[in-house]
C-alpha positions in Angstrom: 17.0 4.5 -30.2 14.4 7.3 -30.1 14.8 10.7 -28.4 11.9 12.7 -27.2 12.4 16.5 -27.6 10.0 18.9 -25.9 9.9 22.2 -27.7 7.3 24.1 -25.6 6.2 24.3 -22.0 2.8 25.6 -22.9 -0.2 23.3 -23.3 -1.9 23.5 -26.7 -5.5 24.7 -26.8 -7.0 21.6 -28.4 -4.9 18.4 -27.7 -4.2 16.2 -30.7 -4.1 12.4 -30.5 -0.8 11.1 -29.5 0.7 14.4 -28.2 2.9 14.6 -25.2 3.0 18.0 -23.6 4.8 19.5 -20.6 3.8 22.3 -18.3 5.5 21.4 -15.0 3.9 18.0 -15.3 3.8 15.6 -18.3 0.4 15.3 -20.1 -0.6 12.7 -22.8 -3.5 12.5 -25.1 -5.4 9.3 -26.1 -7.4 8.4 -29.1 -10.3 10.7 -28.0 -7.9 13.6 -27.9 -8.6 14.2 -24.2 -5.7 15.4 -22.1 -4.6 13.4 -19.0 -1.7 13.9 -16.7 1.0 11.2 -16.9 1.6 10.3 -13.3 5.0 9.2 -12.0 5.9 6.6 -9.4 6.5 8.2 -6.0 8.5 6.7 -3.2 7.7 8.1 0.3 10.4 8.4 3.0 11.2 5.2 4.8 10.2 5.1 8.5 12.0 3.1 11.1 9.5 0.7 12.7 11.2 0.8 16.0 8.6 2.5 18.3 5.0 3.3 18.6 1.8 1.3 18.0 1.1 2.6 14.4 2.8 4.3 11.5 0.8 6.5 9.1 1.5 7.6 5.5 -0.7 10.5 4.7 -1.2 13.0 1.9 -1.5 10.3 -0.8 -2.8 12.2 -3.9 -6.3 11.5 -5.3 -4.9 10.3 -8.7 -3.2 7.2 -7.1 -4.4 3.8 -8.3 -1.8 1.5 -6.8 0.1 1.5 -3.5 2.8 -0.9 -2.4 3.5 -1.2 1.3 7.0 -2.5 2.0 8.3 -4.1 5.1 11.9 -4.6 6.0 12.6 -6.7 9.0 9.6 -5.4 10.9 9.0 -6.7 14.3 6.7 -6.2 17.3 7.2 -6.2 21.0 4.6 -8.9 21.6 2.6 -11.6 19.9 0.1 -9.6 18.0 0.0 -9.5 14.2 0.8 -6.6 11.9 -2.3 -5.0 10.3 -2.5 -2.6 7.3 -5.5 -0.2 7.2 -6.7 2.3 4.6 -8.2 5.7 5.2 -9.7 8.8 3.6 -10.5 12.4 4.7 -12.7 11.0 7.5 -9.7 9.1 9.0 -8.5 5.5 9.1 -11.3 2.9 8.6 -11.1 -0.1 10.9 -14.2 -2.1 9.8 -15.4 -3.8 6.7 -12.2 -5.4 5.4 -12.7 -8.7 3.6 -10.2 -11.5 3.0 -7.7 -13.6 5.0 -4.1 -14.6 5.4 -2.6 -18.0 5.2 0.7 -19.0 6.9 2.9 -21.9 6.2 5.8 -23.2 8.3 7.8 -26.4 8.2 5.4 -28.0 10.8 2.0 -26.3 10.5 -0.3 -24.3 8.3 -3.2 -22.1 9.4 -5.2 -19.1 8.4 -6.6 -15.9 10.0 -9.0 -13.1 9.0 -9.7 -9.7 10.6 -12.3 -7.3 9.4 -10.3 -4.4 10.9 -7.5 -4.6 8.3 -5.2 -6.7 6.1 -3.1 -9.1 8.2 0.4 -9.5 6.8 1.9 -11.9 9.4 0.0 -14.6 11.2 2.7 -16.6 13.0 3.9 -14.0 15.4 6.1 -14.0 18.5 8.0 -11.1 20.1 11.1 -12.3 18.2 9.4 -12.6 14.7 10.8 -10.4 11.9 8.7 -9.9 8.8 9.7 -8.6 5.3 7.7 -8.4 2.1 5.3 -6.3 0.1 1.5 -5.7 0.2 0.1 -4.5 -3.2 -3.1 -2.4 -2.9 -4.9 -1.6 -6.2 -7.9 0.6 -6.9 -10.7 -1.8 -8.1 -13.6 0.6 -8.5 -13.6 4.4 -8.4 -17.4 4.6 -7.9 -17.2 2.8 -4.6 -13.6 3.6 -3.7 -13.0 -0.2 -3.5 -9.4 -1.4 -3.2 -8.1 -4.9 -3.5 -4.9 -6.2 -1.8 -2.5 -9.1 -2.1 0.9 -9.8 -0.7 3.6 -12.4 0.2 5.7 -12.1 3.3 8.6 -14.0 4.8 9.1 -14.2 8.6 12.1 -15.5 10.6 12.6 -15.8 14.3 10.9 -18.3 16.6 9.2 -19.6 13.4 10.3 -19.5 9.8 7.1 -18.9 7.8 5.6 -17.6 4.6 2.4 -15.6 4.8 0.0 -15.1 1.9 -2.5 -12.3 2.2 -5.4 -11.1 0.2 -8.6 -9.0 0.6 -10.6 -6.0 -0.3 -12.0 -2.8 1.3 -14.5 -0.1 0.1 -13.8 3.3 1.6 -16.3 6.1 2.4 -14.3 8.6 0.2 -11.1 8.8 -1.9 -8.1 7.1 -0.3 -5.5 9.5 1.1 -3.7 7.6 3.8 -2.4 4.2 4.9 -1.8 3.0 8.4 0.5 0.1 9.6 -0.5 -1.0 13.1 -1.2 -4.1 15.1 -4.3 -6.3 15.7 -4.4 -5.7 19.4 -3.4 -2.0 19.1 -1.0 -2.1 22.1 2.1 -4.0 20.9 4.8 -1.6 19.8 7.1 -1.8 16.8 10.7 -2.6 17.8 12.7 -3.4 14.7 13.0 -2.8 10.9 11.5 -0.2 8.6 8.5 0.4 6.4 7.8 2.5 3.4 5.3 2.9 0.5 5.4 3.5 -3.2 2.3 5.0 -4.9 1.5 5.4 -8.6 -1.2 6.4 -11.0 
């Protein structure tokens, strides 16, 4: 078993390959001896999805390259579908999403797409409860393009599995995620949501 001992909290002037340094944050050096901050995994504070038409997670740092949106028994007051949208300093973007979602039940299968966001549940009734994760990854820094995929289970009027996938290019660096509905008027009435982000 190895033990890492940090003997200084001052960054060295010229980083050497393989060094790990600490100055309030951890830094590592690669084979080119360039210093980069070692980012940690950050869990936001869970939010009860029991009211309102949208839930926003803001202040996501610019170094983030992966976001996981987590749903725990999330339900809506009506028959709309849950939608995940991305945003930047200009606000939430509600156009230009590519991809689709596929749902499977014991009796039927179908698909849906929406250019306003990523759909995470397609079979929806007022009694439907959805849980699962949407993984959103930075695909291209030059175009601020993010790809998304997820698997969700729903119970209630229908027992279903939803598979979701897509991509979205933002106007600027991502700094927020919104969980809302396709129709924009149904309200959340059960469960909770949260995000994890990492570099």
